[in-house]
C-alpha positions in Angstrom: 0.5 -0.1 81.5 3.3 -2.8 82.3 6.0 -2.5 79.5 9.3 -3.9 80.5 12.7 -2.0 80.4 13.7 -3.9 77.3 11.2 -3.4 75.3 11.5 0.1 76.4 14.8 0.9 75.4 14.2 -1.0 71.8 11.7 1.2 70.9 13.6 4.3 72.2 14.9 5.9 68.9 14.1 2.5 67.5 17.8 0.9 69.0 19.3 2.0 65.9 22.3 3.8 68.1 23.0 1.3 69.8 26.0 -1.6 69.6 25.0 -5.4 69.0 28.2 -6.3 71.5 26.6 -3.9 74.1 24.8 -4.8 77.0 21.2 -3.8 77.5 22.1 -0.8 80.3 25.1 0.4 78.1 22.7 0.9 75.1 20.3 2.6 77.4 23.0 4.8 79.1 24.2 5.7 75.6 21.0 6.8 74.3 20.3 8.7 77.4 23.2 10.4 77.4 23.1 11.7 73.8 19.2 13.0 74.4 20.8 14.9 77.7 23.8 16.3 75.7 21.6 17.3 73.2 19.2 19.4 75.8 22.3 20.6 77.1 23.6 22.2 74.4 20.0 23.6 73.3 20.0 25.2 77.0 23.3 27.1 76.5 22.8 28.3 73.2 19.5 30.0 74.5 20.6 31.0 77.8 23.4 32.9 75.4 20.8 34.0 73.5 18.5 35.5 76.1 21.7 37.2 78.3 22.6 39.2 75.1 19.4 40.2 74.2 18.5 41.7 77.5 22.5 43.0 78.1 22.0 46.6 76.9 17.8 46.4 78.3 16.6 48.5 81.1 16.1 44.5 83.0 19.4 43.0 81.7 19.1 39.0 82.6 22.0 38.1 84.3 23.9 35.2 82.8 23.7 32.9 85.9 20.1 33.6 86.1 19.9 33.2 82.5 21.6 29.8 82.5 20.1 28.5 85.5 16.4 29.4 83.5 17.3 27.5 80.2 18.9 24.6 81.2 16.3 24.3 83.9 14.0 24.1 81.0 15.6 21.8 78.9 16.9 19.6 81.5 13.2 18.6 82.6 12.6 18.1 78.9 15.0 15.8 78.4 13.4 13.9 81.2 10.6 13.8 79.5 12.2 12.3 75.8 12.4 9.4 76.0 8.9 8.7 77.5 7.7 10.7 74.3 10.2 8.4 72.1 8.7 5.5 73.5 5.0 6.9 72.9 6.2 7.6 69.1 7.3 4.6 68.9 3.9 2.9 70.5 1.4 4.7 68.9 2.5 5.6 65.8 0.4 8.4 63.5 -0.3 6.4 60.3 -3.3 6.5 57.7 -5.0 3.0 59.6 -4.9 4.3 63.2 -3.7 8.4 63.0 -7.5 9.7 64.8 -7.1 7.1 67.9 -3.2 7.7 67.9 -3.7 11.6 67.6 -6.2 11.6 70.6 -3.8 9.8 72.4 -0.6 11.7 72.3 -2.5 15.1 72.8 -3.7 13.4 76.1 -0.5 12.7 76.8 0.9 15.5 75.5 -1.5 17.9 77.9 -0.3 15.7 80.8 3.5 15.9 80.4 3.4 19.9 79.5 1.7 20.4 82.9 4.1 18.1 84.6 7.2 20.2 82.8 5.5 23.6 83.5 4.5 22.5 87.0 7.9 21.5 88.3 9.9 24.5 86.3 7.6 27.0 87.7 7.8 25.6 91.5 11.3 25.2 91.1 12.5 28.7 89.8 10.0 30.1 92.2 11.6 28.8 94.9 15.4 29.2 93.9 14.2 32.8 92.9 12.1 33.3 95.9 14.2 36.1 97.8 14.2 38.3 94.2 10.4 38.0 93.9 8.3 40.4 96.2 4.6 38.7 95.6 3.9 35.3 97.5 3.7 31.6 95.1 0.4 30.8 94.5 -0.9 27.7 92.6 -3.4 29.8 90.4 0.0 31.3 89.2 1.2 28.4 88.2 -1.7 27.5 86.0 -1.2 30.6 84.8 2.3 29.5 83.3 1.4 26.0 82.2 -1.4 27.8 80.3 0.8 30.7 78.9 3.4 28.0 77.8 1.2 25.8 76.7 1.1 26.1 72.8 5.4 26.4 72.8 5.8 23.1 74.6 3.3 21.5 72.5 5.3 22.2 69.7 8.5 20.7 71.3 6.3 17.9 71.5 5.2 17.3 68.4 9.0 17.7 66.9 10.2 15.2 68.9 7.2 12.7 67.9 8.2 13.9 64.0 11.9 13.1 64.8 11.4 9.6 66.2 8.5 9.0 63.0 11.2 10.0 60.7 14.0 7.8 62.1 11.1 5.1 62.2 10.9 5.5 58.4 14.5 5.8 58.2 14.9 2.7 59.5 12.7 0.8 57.8 13.7 1.9 54.0 17.1 1.0 55.1 15.6 -2.3 56.2 13.9 -2.7 53.3 17.1 -1.9 51.1 19.0 -4.8 53.1 16.5 -7.0 52.5 16.0 -6.3 49.1 20.1 -6.4 48.5 19.9 -9.9 50.3 16.9 -11.0 48.3 19.0 -10.5 44.7 22.0 -11.9 45.8 20.0 -14.8 46.7 18.2 -14.7 43.1 21.9 -14.3 41.6 23.9 -17.2 43.1 20.5 -19.4 42.3 21.0 -18.4 38.5 24.7 -19.1 38.9 23.9 -22.2 40.3 21.5 -23.0 37.9 24.4 -22.3 34.9 26.7 -24.4 36.7 24.0 -27.8 36.7 23.6 -26.8 33.1 26.9 -26.8 31.9 27.7 -30.3 33.8 25.5 -32.1 32.4 26.5 -30.6 28.8 30.1 -31.5 29.5 28.8 -35.1 31.0 27.0 -35.9 27.7 30.0 -35.1 25.5 32.2 -37.2 27.5 30.3 -40.0 27.7 29.3 -39.6 23.7 32.8 -39.5 23.2 33.6 -43.0 25.5 31.0 -44.9 23.7 32.7 -44.0 20.7 35.7 -45.5 21.7 34.3 -48.4 23.5 34.5 -50.8 20.8 37.5 -49.1 18.8 40.0 -48.5 21.7 39.3 -50.5 24.9 42.4 -48.9 26.8 41.6 -45.3 25.4 37.7 -45.5 26.9 39.3 -47.2 30.1 41.4 -43.8 30.4 38.8 -41.5 29.7 36.9 -43.0 32.1 39.4 -42.7 34.8 39.9 -39.5 33.8 36.3 -38.5 33.6 35.9 -39.6 37.5 39.3 -37.3 38.6 36.8 -34.2 37.0 34.0 -35.2 38.6 35.8 -35.5 42.0 37.3 -31.9 41.3 33.7 -30.5 40.4 32.3 -32.0 43.2 34.7 -30.7 45.8 34.3 -27.2 44.8 30.1 -28.0 43.9 29.4 -24.8 46.1 31.8 -22.3 45.4 31.4 -19.9 42.5 34.8 -18.8 42.2 38.3 -20.9 42.6 42.0 -20.0 42.2 43.4 -20.2 38.6 45.7 -22.9 39.8 42.4 -24.8 41.0 40.8 -24.4 37.4 44.1 -25.4 35.6 43.9 -28.7 37.3 40.1 -28.8 36.4 41.5 -28.4 32.7 44.1 -30.3 32.8 41.9 -33.0 33.6 39.6 -32.2 30.1 42.4 -32.0 28.3 43.6 -35.4 28.9 40.1 -36.9 28.3 40.1 -35.0 24.6 44.0 -35.8 24.4 42.8 -39.5 24.3 40.3 -38.6 21.0 42.5 -37.2 19.7 45.9 -38.6 20.3 48.2 -37.6 17.1 46.3 -34.0 16.3 45.7 -32.2 19.7 48.8 -30.3 21.0 48.2 -28.0 24.0 50.6 -25.3 25.2 49.9 -23.2 28.5 51.3 -20.5 29.6 50.8 -19.1 33.4 51.9 -15.8 35.0 53.2 -17.1 38.6 51.4 -14.0 39.5 48.0 -14.9 38.8 48.0 -18.5 40.0 46.1 -17.0 43.3 43.6 -15.0 41.3 39.7 -16.1 41.6 38.7 -16.5 38.6 35.1 -18.3 37.9 34.7 -22.2 38.6 35.0 -24.1 35.4 35.4 -20.9 32.9 38.6 -21.9 31.0 36.5 -26.0 30.3 33.8 -24.8 27.9 36.4 -22.1 26.3 38.6 -24.8 25.2 36.0 -27.4 24.3 34.9 -24.7 21.9 38.1 -24.5 20.4 38.2 -28.3 20.2 34.8 -28.8 18.7 35.7 -26.0 16.5 39.9 -25.9 15.3 40.7 -29.4 16.3 37.8 -32.0 15.5 37.1 -30.8 11.8 40.2 -31.2 10.7 42.6 -33.9 9.8 45.6 -31.8 10.6 47.4 -31.5 13.7 46.1 -28.7 15.8 47.4 -26.7 18.6 45.4 -25.0 21.9 47.6 -22.5 23.7 46.7 -20.8 26.8 47.9 -18.0 28.6 47.0 -16.0 31.3 48.6 -12.3 32.9 48.8 -9.4 35.6 46.9 -6.5 33.6 46.9 -3.8 36.7 43.7 -5.0 39.0 42.3 -7.5 36.3 43.6 -11.3 34.8 43.8 -11.8 31.4 43.2 -15.1 29.8 43.6 -15.9 26.3 42.0 -19.5 24.7 44.3 -19.5 21.0 43.8 -21.8 18.3 44.6 -22.7 14.7 41.9 -23.4 13.3 39.4 -21.9 10.6 38.9 -18.9 13.1 35.6 -17.7 12.8 33.9 -16.8 9.3 32.1 -13.7 8.3 29.3 -15.8 7.3 29.2 -19.2 8.5 28.7 -22.0 6.1 27.5 -25.6 6.6 31.5 -26.5 6.7 32.0 -24.0 9.4 28.6 -23.4 11.7 30.2 -21.6 14.3 28.0 -20.4 17.1 27.6 -19.9 20.4 26.5 -23.3 21.8 25.6 -24.2 25.6 28.9 -23.7 27.1 29.8 -20.2 25.4 26.3 -19.3 26.0 26.3 -20.0 30.0 30.2 -18.7 30.1 28.9 -15.2 29.1 25.5 -15.4 31.4 28.0 -16.4 34.2 30.8 -13.6 33.7 27.7 -10.9 33.2 25.9 -12.1 36.5 29.2 -12.4 38.5 30.7 -9.0 37.3 28.3 -7.3 35.7 29.7 -4.9 32.9 33.2 -4.7 34.8 34.7 -7.4 32.3 35.4 -8.3 29.0 34.8 -11.5 26.9 35.4 -11.5 23.2 36.3 -14.0 20.3 38.4 -12.3 17.5 40.3 -13.8 14.6 44.0 -14.0 15.0 46.0 -12.6 12.0 48.4 -15.3 11.7 45.0 -17.6 11.8 42.9 -19.6 14.0 40.4 -17.9 17.0 41.6 -16.0 20.0 39.0 -15.7 22.8 39.6 -13.2 25.5 38.8 -13.3 29.1 39.6 -10.0 31.2 38.0 -9.7 34.7 38.8 -8.2 37.7 40.5 -9.7 40.1 42.7 -9.6 43.8 45.7 -11.3 43.5 48.5 -11.7 45.8 51.9 -11.0 44.8 54.1 -14.2 44.9 57.4 -13.2 46.5 60.2 -14.6 45.7 62.1 -17.3 48.3 65.2 -16.0 50.1 68.1 -17.6 48.9 
Protein backbone atom coordinates (compact mmCIF):
# COMPACT_ATOMS: atom_id res chain seq x y z
CA UNK A 1 0.00 0.00 0.00
CA UNK A 2 1.57 3.27 -1.15
CA UNK A 3 0.58 6.09 1.22
CA UNK A 4 2.25 9.49 0.99
CA UNK A 5 3.51 11.24 4.10
CA UNK A 6 1.20 14.19 3.43
CA UNK A 7 -1.99 12.09 3.28
CA UNK A 8 -0.92 10.12 6.36
CA UNK A 9 -0.34 13.33 8.31
CA UNK A 10 -3.64 14.81 7.12
CA UNK A 11 -5.56 11.73 8.21
CA UNK A 12 -3.80 11.50 11.56
CA UNK A 13 -6.25 12.80 14.17
CA UNK A 14 -8.16 14.46 11.33
CA UNK A 15 -5.56 17.23 11.18
CA UNK A 16 -7.69 19.26 13.59
CA UNK A 17 -4.83 20.21 15.91
CA UNK A 18 -2.63 21.43 13.07
CA UNK A 19 -2.16 25.12 12.52
CA UNK A 20 -2.71 26.32 8.96
CA UNK A 21 0.49 28.29 8.61
CA UNK A 22 2.77 25.52 9.86
CA UNK A 23 4.68 23.28 7.52
CA UNK A 24 3.86 19.60 7.11
CA UNK A 25 6.81 18.51 9.24
CA UNK A 26 5.92 20.94 12.00
CA UNK A 27 2.33 19.68 12.12
CA UNK A 28 3.52 16.08 12.13
CA UNK A 29 6.01 16.70 14.93
CA UNK A 30 3.37 18.42 17.07
CA UNK A 31 0.93 15.52 16.63
CA UNK A 32 3.58 12.92 17.45
CA UNK A 33 4.73 14.92 20.48
CA UNK A 34 1.16 15.04 21.81
CA UNK A 35 0.72 11.29 21.34
CA UNK A 36 4.05 10.54 23.03
CA UNK A 37 3.31 12.89 25.93
CA UNK A 38 -0.10 11.30 26.58
CA UNK A 39 1.30 7.76 26.58
CA UNK A 40 4.24 8.80 28.79
CA UNK A 41 1.84 10.27 31.31
CA UNK A 42 -0.19 7.05 31.29
CA UNK A 43 2.99 5.03 31.80
CA UNK A 44 4.05 7.13 34.80
CA UNK A 45 0.61 6.81 36.39
CA UNK A 46 0.59 3.04 35.91
CA UNK A 47 4.13 2.87 37.37
CA UNK A 48 2.98 4.65 40.51
CA UNK A 49 -0.01 2.32 40.78
CA UNK A 50 2.11 -0.86 40.45
CA UNK A 51 4.72 0.43 42.88
CA UNK A 52 2.28 1.30 45.66
CA UNK A 53 0.14 -1.80 45.02
CA UNK A 54 3.12 -4.11 45.73
CA UNK A 55 5.10 -2.05 48.24
CA UNK A 56 3.77 -4.03 51.22
CA UNK A 57 3.52 -7.40 49.49
CA UNK A 58 5.94 -10.33 49.86
CA UNK A 59 7.56 -9.48 46.50
CA UNK A 60 7.52 -5.69 46.15
CA UNK A 61 8.40 -4.24 42.74
CA UNK A 62 11.20 -1.68 42.78
CA UNK A 63 10.30 1.78 41.52
CA UNK A 64 12.91 1.66 38.74
CA UNK A 65 11.63 -1.72 37.53
CA UNK A 66 8.00 -0.57 37.67
CA UNK A 67 8.81 2.60 35.74
CA UNK A 68 10.85 0.75 33.13
CA UNK A 69 8.15 -1.88 32.60
CA UNK A 70 5.28 0.57 32.19
CA UNK A 71 7.16 3.12 30.09
CA UNK A 72 8.37 0.34 27.79
CA UNK A 73 4.78 -0.77 27.25
CA UNK A 74 3.38 2.73 26.68
CA UNK A 75 6.33 3.71 24.44
CA UNK A 76 5.56 0.79 22.13
CA UNK A 77 1.88 1.83 22.11
CA UNK A 78 2.89 5.41 21.30
CA UNK A 79 4.95 4.06 18.41
CA UNK A 80 1.95 2.35 16.75
CA UNK A 81 -0.76 4.86 17.76
CA UNK A 82 -0.27 7.10 14.66
CA UNK A 83 -0.70 4.02 12.46
CA UNK A 84 -3.87 3.05 14.33
CA UNK A 85 -5.25 6.56 13.86
CA UNK A 86 -4.49 6.34 10.16
CA UNK A 87 -6.20 2.94 9.90
CA UNK A 88 -9.25 4.34 11.72
CA UNK A 89 -9.43 7.24 9.28
CA UNK A 90 -8.72 5.09 6.25
CA UNK A 91 -11.18 2.33 7.18
CA UNK A 92 -13.97 3.91 9.23
CA UNK A 93 -16.56 1.51 10.62
CA UNK A 94 -19.85 2.77 9.18
CA UNK A 95 -23.18 1.24 8.33
CA UNK A 96 -22.34 0.73 4.66
CA UNK A 97 -19.00 -1.03 5.18
CA UNK A 98 -18.84 -2.15 8.79
CA UNK A 99 -18.36 -5.88 8.15
CA UNK A 100 -15.43 -5.51 5.73
CA UNK A 101 -13.73 -2.80 7.78
CA UNK A 102 -14.17 -4.71 11.05
CA UNK A 103 -12.27 -7.66 9.54
CA UNK A 104 -9.55 -5.27 8.37
CA UNK A 105 -9.23 -3.84 11.87
CA UNK A 106 -9.16 -7.31 13.44
CA UNK A 107 -6.34 -8.33 11.11
CA UNK A 108 -4.44 -5.07 11.71
CA UNK A 109 -4.95 -5.31 15.47
CA UNK A 110 -3.66 -8.90 15.52
CA UNK A 111 -0.47 -7.97 13.65
CA UNK A 112 0.17 -4.89 15.77
CA UNK A 113 -0.49 -6.77 19.05
CA UNK A 114 1.91 -9.53 18.01
CA UNK A 115 4.55 -6.88 17.23
CA UNK A 116 4.04 -4.95 20.48
CA UNK A 117 3.87 -8.00 22.74
CA UNK A 118 6.86 -9.66 21.10
CA UNK A 119 8.98 -6.52 21.26
CA UNK A 120 8.01 -5.89 24.86
CA UNK A 121 8.71 -9.43 26.01
CA UNK A 122 12.07 -9.67 24.25
CA UNK A 123 13.31 -6.23 25.39
CA UNK A 124 12.08 -6.75 28.94
CA UNK A 125 13.60 -10.24 29.14
CA UNK A 126 16.96 -9.07 27.81
CA UNK A 127 17.04 -6.08 30.17
CA UNK A 128 16.36 -8.26 33.23
CA UNK A 129 18.18 -11.40 32.12
CA UNK A 130 20.39 -11.28 35.19
CA UNK A 131 17.32 -11.59 37.42
CA UNK A 132 15.61 -14.33 35.39
CA UNK A 133 16.89 -17.83 36.07
CA UNK A 134 15.11 -19.69 33.27
CA UNK A 135 16.50 -19.30 29.72
CA UNK A 136 14.54 -17.46 27.01
CA UNK A 137 12.43 -19.43 24.56
CA UNK A 138 10.11 -18.30 21.74
CA UNK A 139 7.30 -20.29 23.34
CA UNK A 140 7.32 -17.91 26.32
CA UNK A 141 6.89 -14.97 23.94
CA UNK A 142 3.90 -16.72 22.32
CA UNK A 143 2.41 -17.30 25.77
CA UNK A 144 2.91 -13.64 26.59
CA UNK A 145 1.18 -12.57 23.35
CA UNK A 146 -1.85 -14.78 24.04
CA UNK A 147 -2.05 -13.77 27.70
CA UNK A 148 -2.07 -10.03 26.91
CA UNK A 149 -4.05 -10.20 23.65
CA UNK A 150 -7.43 -9.15 25.11
CA UNK A 151 -6.06 -6.14 26.99
CA UNK A 152 -4.09 -4.93 23.97
CA UNK A 153 -7.11 -5.44 21.71
CA UNK A 154 -9.14 -3.29 24.10
CA UNK A 155 -6.54 -0.52 23.81
CA UNK A 156 -6.63 -0.79 20.00
CA UNK A 157 -10.42 -0.51 19.97
CA UNK A 158 -10.29 2.45 22.34
CA UNK A 159 -7.90 4.33 20.02
CA UNK A 160 -10.16 3.58 17.04
CA UNK A 161 -13.16 4.79 19.04
CA UNK A 162 -11.37 8.05 19.94
CA UNK A 163 -10.52 8.61 16.27
CA UNK A 164 -14.14 8.00 15.22
CA UNK A 165 -15.45 10.32 17.92
CA UNK A 166 -13.05 13.05 16.80
CA UNK A 167 -14.04 12.55 13.16
CA UNK A 168 -17.75 12.79 13.96
CA UNK A 169 -17.14 15.90 16.06
CA UNK A 170 -15.14 17.48 13.21
CA UNK A 171 -17.90 16.68 10.72
CA UNK A 172 -20.46 18.17 13.09
CA UNK A 173 -18.42 21.39 13.42
CA UNK A 174 -17.90 21.57 9.67
CA UNK A 175 -21.63 21.06 9.14
CA UNK A 176 -22.37 23.86 11.59
CA UNK A 177 -19.91 26.15 9.78
CA UNK A 178 -21.41 25.36 6.38
CA UNK A 179 -24.92 25.93 7.73
CA UNK A 180 -23.83 29.25 9.23
CA UNK A 181 -22.19 30.33 5.98
CA UNK A 182 -25.28 29.29 4.02
CA UNK A 183 -27.52 31.23 6.40
CA UNK A 184 -25.28 34.29 6.08
CA UNK A 185 -25.37 34.13 2.28
CA UNK A 186 -29.13 33.71 2.36
CA UNK A 187 -29.51 36.70 4.68
CA UNK A 188 -27.30 38.86 2.46
CA UNK A 189 -29.29 37.78 -0.59
CA UNK A 190 -32.55 38.70 1.15
CA UNK A 191 -31.15 42.08 2.21
CA UNK A 192 -29.93 42.76 -1.31
CA UNK A 193 -33.36 41.86 -2.67
CA UNK A 194 -34.98 44.30 -0.23
CA UNK A 195 -32.59 47.06 -1.31
CA UNK A 196 -33.31 46.35 -4.96
CA UNK A 197 -37.02 46.77 -4.19
CA UNK A 198 -36.36 50.01 -2.36
CA UNK A 199 -34.33 51.69 -5.11
CA UNK A 200 -36.98 51.36 -7.86
CA UNK A 201 -39.63 52.43 -5.34
CA UNK A 202 -37.87 55.73 -4.68
CA UNK A 203 -36.92 56.14 -8.33
CA UNK A 204 -40.50 55.70 -9.57
CA UNK A 205 -41.83 58.20 -7.02
CA UNK A 206 -39.20 60.78 -8.01
CA UNK A 207 -39.79 60.30 -11.73
CA UNK A 208 -43.48 60.75 -11.11
CA UNK A 209 -42.75 64.08 -9.36
CA UNK A 210 -40.48 65.16 -12.23
CA UNK A 211 -43.18 64.39 -14.79
CA UNK A 212 -45.63 66.51 -12.79
CA UNK A 213 -43.21 69.46 -12.74
CA UNK A 214 -41.79 69.30 -16.25
CA UNK A 215 -44.68 71.29 -17.78
CA UNK A 216 -45.32 73.51 -14.75
CA UNK A 217 -41.80 74.44 -13.69
CA UNK A 218 -39.08 73.28 -16.08
CA UNK A 219 -36.30 74.80 -13.99
CA UNK A 220 -37.43 72.94 -10.89
CA UNK A 221 -37.70 69.73 -12.92
CA UNK A 222 -34.09 70.21 -14.16
CA UNK A 223 -32.86 70.73 -10.61
CA UNK A 224 -34.74 67.66 -9.48
CA UNK A 225 -33.14 65.56 -12.22
CA UNK A 226 -29.68 66.83 -11.19
CA UNK A 227 -30.34 65.98 -7.53
CA UNK A 228 -31.67 62.57 -8.56
CA UNK A 229 -28.42 61.97 -10.45
CA UNK A 230 -26.41 62.87 -7.32
CA UNK A 231 -28.51 60.53 -5.24
CA UNK A 232 -28.12 57.65 -7.67
CA UNK A 233 -24.36 58.22 -7.84
CA UNK A 234 -24.07 57.99 -4.05
CA UNK A 235 -26.31 54.95 -4.07
CA UNK A 236 -24.24 53.13 -6.70
CA UNK A 237 -21.02 53.87 -4.81
CA UNK A 238 -22.42 51.91 -1.86
CA UNK A 239 -24.56 49.42 -3.75
CA UNK A 240 -22.81 46.39 -2.24
CA UNK A 241 -22.76 47.75 1.31
CA UNK A 242 -25.44 46.91 3.84
CA UNK A 243 -24.18 49.37 6.45
CA UNK A 244 -22.67 52.84 6.15
CA UNK A 245 -21.75 55.53 8.62
CA UNK A 246 -24.46 57.88 9.77
CA UNK A 247 -22.59 60.73 8.11
CA UNK A 248 -22.81 58.96 4.73
CA UNK A 249 -26.46 58.20 5.33
CA UNK A 250 -27.11 61.89 5.97
CA UNK A 251 -25.49 62.75 2.64
CA UNK A 252 -27.98 60.45 0.90
CA UNK A 253 -30.79 62.01 2.88
CA UNK A 254 -29.75 65.54 1.96
CA UNK A 255 -29.96 64.65 -1.74
CA UNK A 256 -33.44 63.27 -1.21
CA UNK A 257 -34.58 66.29 0.83
CA UNK A 258 -33.36 68.68 -1.86
CA UNK A 259 -35.57 66.81 -4.33
CA UNK A 260 -38.57 67.04 -1.98
CA UNK A 261 -37.98 70.75 -1.30
CA UNK A 262 -38.35 71.33 -5.02
CA UNK A 263 -41.72 69.56 -4.86
CA UNK A 264 -42.87 71.55 -1.83
CA UNK A 265 -40.85 74.79 -1.95
CA UNK A 266 -43.11 76.75 0.44
CA UNK A 267 -44.43 73.90 2.58
CA UNK A 268 -41.46 71.79 3.65
CA UNK A 269 -39.06 72.85 6.40
CA UNK A 270 -36.44 70.46 7.76
CA UNK A 271 -34.29 70.60 10.87
CA UNK A 272 -31.46 68.11 11.43
CA UNK A 273 -29.81 67.83 14.83
CA UNK A 274 -27.13 65.16 14.95
CA UNK A 275 -24.83 64.52 17.90
CA UNK A 276 -21.20 64.64 16.69
CA UNK A 277 -20.42 61.42 18.58
CA UNK A 278 -22.89 59.52 16.36
CA UNK A 279 -21.51 60.48 12.94
CA UNK A 280 -19.22 57.44 12.79
CA UNK A 281 -21.95 55.04 13.90
CA UNK A 282 -22.86 52.22 11.51
CA UNK A 283 -26.44 52.30 10.24
CA UNK A 284 -28.21 50.37 7.48
CA UNK A 285 -27.69 51.87 4.05
CA UNK A 286 -30.71 53.94 2.89
CA UNK A 287 -32.58 53.45 6.16
CA UNK A 288 -33.63 57.08 6.70
CA UNK A 289 -34.94 57.91 3.23
CA UNK A 290 -38.09 55.71 3.38
CA UNK A 291 -38.86 56.96 6.91
CA UNK A 292 -38.60 60.61 5.84
CA UNK A 293 -40.49 59.85 2.66
CA UNK A 294 -43.31 58.42 4.75
CA UNK A 295 -43.36 61.58 6.90
CA UNK A 296 -43.61 63.74 3.78
CA UNK A 297 -46.27 61.55 2.20
CA UNK A 298 -48.60 61.56 5.22
CA UNK A 299 -47.49 64.62 7.17
CA UNK A 300 -46.73 67.21 4.48
CA UNK A 301 -48.24 66.32 1.10
CA UNK A 302 -51.94 66.04 2.09
CA UNK A 303 -51.96 69.50 3.74
CA UNK A 304 -51.81 72.98 2.31
CA UNK A 305 -50.25 74.40 5.50
CA UNK A 306 -46.45 74.46 5.95
CA UNK A 307 -44.98 71.33 7.49
CA UNK A 308 -41.87 70.60 9.48
CA UNK A 309 -39.71 67.49 9.71
CA UNK A 310 -37.11 67.15 12.44
CA UNK A 311 -34.39 64.50 12.42
CA UNK A 312 -32.29 63.85 15.54
CA UNK A 313 -29.64 61.31 16.46
CA UNK A 314 -28.03 60.66 19.80
CA UNK A 315 -25.93 58.05 21.47
CA UNK A 316 -27.60 55.85 24.07
CA UNK A 317 -25.17 53.46 25.79
CA UNK A 318 -23.95 51.15 23.00
CA UNK A 319 -26.82 52.02 20.67
CA UNK A 320 -27.78 54.87 18.39
CA UNK A 321 -31.23 56.37 18.63
CA UNK A 322 -32.56 58.18 15.56
CA UNK A 323 -35.91 59.95 15.58
CA UNK A 324 -37.89 61.47 12.74
CA UNK A 325 -40.68 63.85 13.79
CA UNK A 326 -43.29 65.61 11.70
CA UNK A 327 -46.10 67.99 12.61
CA UNK A 328 -48.69 66.21 10.51
CA UNK A 329 -51.92 64.58 11.71
CA UNK A 330 -50.13 61.61 13.27
CA UNK A 331 -51.55 58.13 13.52
CA UNK A 332 -55.29 57.76 13.47
CA UNK A 333 -56.93 55.11 15.63
CA UNK A 334 -59.41 54.45 12.83
CA UNK A 335 -57.74 55.27 9.49
CA UNK A 336 -60.14 56.94 7.09
CA UNK A 337 -60.05 57.92 3.47
CA UNK A 338 -58.72 61.32 4.52
CA UNK A 339 -55.73 59.72 6.18
CA UNK A 340 -55.32 56.10 5.14
CA UNK A 341 -51.98 55.57 6.89
CA UNK A 342 -50.40 52.18 6.41
CA UNK A 343 -46.95 50.66 5.98
CA UNK A 344 -46.04 51.04 2.34
CA UNK A 345 -43.21 49.32 0.54
CA UNK A 346 -40.63 51.64 2.11
CA UNK A 347 -41.58 51.01 5.74
CA UNK A 348 -42.25 47.32 5.13
CA UNK A 349 -38.76 46.93 3.68
CA UNK A 350 -37.32 48.95 6.55
CA UNK A 351 -38.84 46.59 9.10
CA UNK A 352 -37.67 43.54 7.14
CA UNK A 353 -34.10 44.83 6.78
CA UNK A 354 -33.83 45.70 10.46
CA UNK A 355 -35.03 42.23 11.40
CA UNK A 356 -32.53 40.59 9.07
CA UNK A 357 -29.60 42.72 10.25
CA UNK A 358 -30.25 42.89 14.00
CA UNK A 359 -32.89 40.29 14.84
CA UNK A 360 -34.58 41.38 18.07
CA UNK A 361 -31.69 43.67 19.07
CA UNK A 362 -33.32 46.77 17.61
CA UNK A 363 -36.30 49.03 18.17
CA UNK A 364 -38.51 50.53 15.47
CA UNK A 365 -41.77 52.15 16.47
CA UNK A 366 -44.23 54.81 15.34
CA UNK A 367 -46.06 56.81 18.00
CA UNK A 368 -48.06 60.03 18.06
CA UNK A 369 -46.31 63.12 19.39
CA UNK A 370 -48.28 64.67 22.30
CA UNK A 371 -47.57 68.04 20.71
CA UNK A 372 -49.01 66.85 17.42
CA UNK A 373 -47.56 64.80 14.60
CA UNK A 374 -45.79 61.50 14.41
CA UNK A 375 -42.51 60.29 15.95
CA UNK A 376 -40.64 57.44 14.32
CA UNK A 377 -37.94 56.01 16.60
CA UNK A 378 -35.15 53.82 15.32
CA UNK A 379 -32.69 52.37 17.85
CA UNK A 380 -29.96 49.98 16.71
CA UNK A 381 -26.77 48.59 18.25
CA UNK A 382 -23.74 50.20 16.73
CA UNK A 383 -20.02 50.53 17.39
CA UNK A 384 -19.18 54.20 17.70
CA UNK A 385 -15.78 55.84 17.67
CA UNK A 386 -16.02 58.69 20.14
CA UNK A 387 -14.76 61.89 18.58
CA UNK A 388 -12.02 63.55 20.62
CA UNK A 389 -11.90 67.36 20.84
CA UNK A 390 -9.14 68.94 18.84
CA UNK A 391 -6.14 70.19 20.79
CA UNK A 392 -5.97 73.93 21.19
